[in-house]
C-alpha positions in Angstrom: 65.8 83.1 127.5 69.4 83.3 128.8 70.5 80.5 126.5 69.0 82.1 123.4 70.7 85.5 124.1 74.0 83.6 124.7 73.8 82.0 121.2 72.7 85.3 119.6 75.7 87.1 121.1 78.0 84.2 120.2 77.0 84.1 116.5 77.1 87.9 116.3 80.6 87.9 117.7 81.6 85.2 115.2 80.1 87.2 112.3 82.1 90.3 113.3 85.3 88.3 113.8 84.9 86.8 110.3 84.3 90.2 108.8 87.5 91.6 110.5 89.5 88.5 109.4 88.2 89.0 105.8 89.5 92.6 105.8 92.9 91.4 107.0 93.0 88.7 104.3 92.1 91.2 101.6 94.8 93.6 102.8 97.4 90.8 102.9 96.4 89.6 99.4 96.6 93.1 98.1 100.1 93.5 99.6 101.3 90.2 98.2 100.0 91.1 94.8 101.7 94.5 94.8 105.0 92.9 96.0 104.8 90.3 93.2 104.1 93.1 90.6 107.1 95.1 92.0 109.3 92.0 91.7 108.2 91.5 88.1 108.9 95.1 87.2 112.3 94.9 88.7 113.1 91.7 86.8 111.9 93.3 83.6 114.0 96.4 84.2 117.1 94.3 84.7 116.7 93.2 81.1 117.6 96.7 80.0 121.4 96.9 80.0 121.4 100.6 80.9 119.1 100.2 83.9 120.9 97.0 85.0 124.2 98.9 85.0 122.8 101.8 87.0 121.2 99.4 89.6 124.4 97.4 89.9 126.5 100.6 90.2 124.2 101.9 93.0 124.6 98.6 94.8 128.4 98.8 94.5 128.4 102.4 95.7 126.3 101.4 98.7 128.7 98.5 99.6 131.7 100.8 99.3 130.1 103.4 101.6 129.3 100.7 104.2 132.9 99.3 104.0 134.3 102.8 104.5 132.0 103.3 107.5 133.2 100.0 109.0 136.8 100.9 108.3 136.4 104.3 110.0 134.8 102.6 113.0 137.7 100.1 113.3 140.3 102.9 113.0 138.5 104.8 115.8 138.6 101.7 118.0 142.3 101.3 117.3 143.0 104.9 118.2 140.9 104.5 121.4 142.9 101.5 122.4 146.2 103.2 121.7 145.1 106.3 123.5 145.7 108.6 120.4 142.2 110.0 120.4 
């Protein structure tokens, strides 16, 4: 009887594991599908000159802000080394 119960438990565990993995696979597929759709919509939006210009300007503004932050940090390091704090 011990062997029968062992196999019943084993197959039950495998069934539960397969169900859980199926849920993970469904979630991953859904996420990949949504990401693909988002990429398509972004590519389609880039065909519109007004939207493309706005997106490009936003990227440039972000890069300028990052450069200014790096410049300020570098100047602070220079002041710290010179003792001008």
